[in-house]
C-alpha positions as a Markdown table, in Angstrom:
| # | Residue | x | y | z |
|---|---|---|---|---|
| 1 | Unk | 9.2 | -26.1 | 15.7 |
| 2 | Unk | 8.7 | -22.6 | 15.1 |
| 3 | Unk | 8.0 | -20.5 | 11.5 |
| 4 | Unk | 11.5 | -20.2 | 11.8 |
| 5 | Unk | 12.9 | -23.3 | 12.5 |
| 6 | Unk | 10.9 | -24.6 | 9.4 |
| 7 | Unk | 11.9 | -22.5 | 7.0 |
| 8 | Unk | 15.4 | -22.7 | 7.9 |
| 9 | Unk | 14.5 | -26.5 | 7.5 |
| 10 | Unk | 13.3 | -26.5 | 4.4 |
| 11 | Unk | 15.9 | -24.3 | 2.9 |
| 12 | Unk | 18.5 | -26.9 | 3.8 |
| 13 | Unk | 16.8 | -29.4 | 2.4 |
| 14 | Unk | 16.5 | -28.0 | -0.8 |
| 15 | Unk | 19.8 | -26.8 | -0.9 |
| 16 | Unk | 21.1 | -30.4 | -0.5 |
| 17 | Unk | 18.4 | -31.8 | -2.7 |
| 18 | Unk | 19.3 | -29.0 | -5.4 |
| 19 | Unk | 20.7 | -29.2 | -8.9 |
| 20 | Unk | 21.5 | -26.1 | -11.0 |
| 21 | Unk | 19.9 | -25.8 | -14.4 |
| 22 | Unk | 20.6 | -22.4 | -16.6 |
| 23 | Unk | 17.6 | -21.2 | -18.3 |
| 24 | Unk | 16.6 | -22.8 | -21.4 |
| 25 | Unk | 17.7 | -19.7 | -23.6 |
| 26 | Unk | 20.7 | -18.2 | -22.7 |
| 27 | Unk | 20.9 | -14.6 | -22.2 |
| 28 | Unk | 17.3 | -14.5 | -21.3 |
| 29 | Unk | 16.4 | -14.9 | -17.5 |
| 30 | Unk | 13.2 | -16.9 | -17.2 |
| 31 | Unk | 11.1 | -17.2 | -13.7 |
| 32 | Unk | 9.5 | -20.5 | -13.0 |
| 33 | Unk | 6.6 | -20.7 | -10.4 |
| 34 | Unk | 7.2 | -22.8 | -7.3 |
| 35 | Unk | 4.7 | -25.5 | -8.5 |
| 36 | Unk | 6.4 | -26.0 | -11.7 |
| 37 | Unk | 10.3 | -26.3 | -10.1 |
| 38 | Unk | 8.5 | -28.6 | -7.9 |
| 39 | Unk | 7.1 | -31.1 | -10.4 |
| 40 | Unk | 10.4 | -30.5 | -12.7 |
| 41 | Unk | 12.8 | -32.8 | -10.9 |
| 42 | Unk | 15.9 | -34.2 | -12.5 |
| 43 | Unk | 17.4 | -37.5 | -11.1 |
| 44 | Unk | 15.3 | -36.8 | -8.1 |
| 45 | Unk | 16.3 | -33.4 | -7.1 |
| 46 | Unk | 15.2 | -30.0 | -7.5 |
| 47 | Unk | 16.5 | -28.0 | -10.5 |
| 48 | Unk | 17.0 | -25.0 | -11.5 |
| 49 | Unk | 18.9 | -21.3 | -11.3 |
| 50 | Unk | 18.8 | -19.1 | -8.7 |
| 51 | Unk | 15.2 | -17.4 | -9.3 |
| 52 | Unk | 13.8 | -20.9 | -10.0 |
| 53 | Unk | 15.3 | -21.3 | -5.9 |
| 54 | Unk | 14.4 | -17.7 | -5.1 |
| 55 | Unk | 10.8 | -18.2 | -5.9 |
| 56 | Unk | 10.6 | -21.6 | -4.2 |
| 57 | Unk | 11.9 | -20.5 | -0.7 |
| 58 | Unk | 9.6 | -17.4 | -0.7 |
| 59 | Unk | 6.4 | -19.6 | -1.5 |
| 60 | Unk | 7.8 | -22.2 | 1.1 |
| 61 | Unk | 8.1 | -19.6 | 3.5 |
| 62 | Unk | 4.6 | -17.8 | 2.6 |
| 63 | Unk | 2.6 | -20.9 | 2.8 |
| 64 | Unk | 4.0 | -21.5 | 6.4 |
| 65 | Unk | 2.5 | -18.1 | 7.4 |
| 66 | Unk | 6.1 | -15.8 | 7.2 |
| 67 | Unk | 6.2 | -12.6 | 5.2 |
| 68 | Unk | 8.8 | -13.1 | 2.1 |
| 69 | Unk | 10.2 | -11.7 | -1.1 |
| 70 | Unk | 12.4 | -12.2 | -3.6 |
| 71 | Unk | 15.6 | -9.9 | -3.9 |
| 72 | Unk | 17.7 | -9.7 | -7.1 |
| 73 | Unk | 21.2 | -8.1 | -6.3 |
| 74 | Unk | 24.4 | -7.1 | -8.4 |
| 75 | Unk | 28.1 | -7.4 | -8.2 |
| 76 | Unk | 29.4 | -5.7 | -11.0 |
| 77 | Unk | 28.1 | -7.5 | -14.3 |
| 78 | Unk | 26.9 | -10.5 | -12.8 |
| 79 | Unk | 23.7 | -11.1 | -10.8 |
| 80 | Unk | 21.9 | -13.0 | -8.6 |
| 81 | Unk | 18.5 | -13.9 | -6.8 |
| 82 | Unk | 17.7 | -15.1 | -3.5 |
| 83 | Unk | 14.5 | -14.8 | -1.1 |
| 84 | Unk | 14.2 | -13.1 | 1.9 |
| 85 | Unk | 11.6 | -13.6 | 5.1 |
| 86 | Unk | 10.8 | -11.0 | 7.8 |
| 87 | Unk | 11.5 | -12.5 | 11.0 |
| 88 | Unk | 8.0 | -12.4 | 13.4 |
| 89 | Unk | 9.2 | -10.0 | 16.3 |
| 90 | Unk | 8.4 | -12.8 | 18.7 |
| 91 | Unk | 11.3 | -14.7 | 16.9 |
| 92 | Unk | 14.2 | -12.4 | 16.5 |
| 93 | Unk | 16.2 | -14.0 | 19.5 |
| 94 | Unk | 15.7 | -17.8 | 17.9 |
| 95 | Unk | 18.8 | -19.8 | 18.3 |
| 96 | Unk | 18.1 | -20.5 | 14.5 |
| 97 | Unk | 18.8 | -17.6 | 13.3 |
| 98 | Unk | 22.7 | -17.2 | 14.9 |
| 99 | Unk | 25.2 | -16.9 | 11.9 |
| 100 | Unk | 22.2 | -15.8 | 9.4 |
| 101 | Unk | 22.5 | -13.1 | 6.7 |
| 102 | Unk | 19.8 | -10.8 | 7.0 |
| 103 | Unk | 19.3 | -6.9 | 6.1 |
| 104 | Unk | 17.2 | -4.6 | 8.0 |
| 105 | Unk | 14.7 | -2.0 | 7.0 |
| 106 | Unk | 11.5 | -0.1 | 8.4 |
| 107 | Unk | 9.6 | -3.3 | 8.8 |
| 108 | Unk | 12.1 | -5.3 | 10.7 |
| 109 | Unk | 14.9 | -8.0 | 10.3 |
| 110 | Unk | 14.7 | -10.1 | 6.9 |
| 111 | Unk | 16.6 | -13.5 | 6.7 |
| 112 | Unk | 18.2 | -14.7 | 3.8 |
| 113 | Unk | 17.5 | -18.2 | 2.4 |
| 114 | Unk | 20.1 | -17.6 | 0.0 |
| 115 | Unk | 22.4 | -20.7 | -1.0 |
| 116 | Unk | 25.4 | -18.0 | -0.6 |
| 117 | Unk | 26.2 | -17.3 | 2.9 |
| 118 | Unk | 28.5 | -14.9 | 4.3 |
| 119 | Unk | 31.0 | -12.9 | 1.9 |
| 120 | Unk | 29.7 | -14.9 | -1.0 |
| 121 | Unk | 25.9 | -13.4 | -0.4 |
| 122 | Unk | 26.6 | -9.9 | 0.8 |
| 123 | Unk | 28.8 | -8.9 | -3.0 |
| 124 | Unk | 24.9 | -9.1 | -3.6 |
| 125 | Unk | 23.4 | -6.7 | -2.1 |
| 126 | Unk | 24.1 | -3.5 | -4.8 |
| 127 | Unk | 21.6 | -2.1 | -6.7 |
| 128 | Unk | 19.0 | -4.8 | -5.3 |
| 129 | Unk | 15.6 | -4.8 | -6.9 |
| 130 | Unk | 12.7 | -6.4 | -4.0 |
| 131 | Unk | 10.1 | -8.3 | -5.5 |
| 132 | Unk | 7.4 | -8.5 | -3.2 |
| 133 | Unk | 4.3 | -10.5 | -4.9 |
| 134 | Unk | 6.5 | -12.8 | -6.3 |
């Protein structure tokens, strides 16, 4: 399938096989590489917290030729990280994008690869910080 179909399928697979684990030191955020997340499985599942998931998804998107980034957003005192990929212009009408959360900027449409959807996802679109070179 297309790059869009591939990344949507990868996101669903990883989410279905994800085991949430807090950072080792509470109160201190640690980021793992995609390689580390892939190698550190827990009971056969990928494991980590939201930024580990985001880094893995951004890496997968880049590996199949999509432009990607990680976004850190806040809802009051609560923070969350998620990946986004830039939709190629030729794929803007791809059926796999229907119902996906997205944001737009001068470069185009960025599709969320978050595990949250809809209002659960959009509440973290405040005070955002974008990490392009993760």
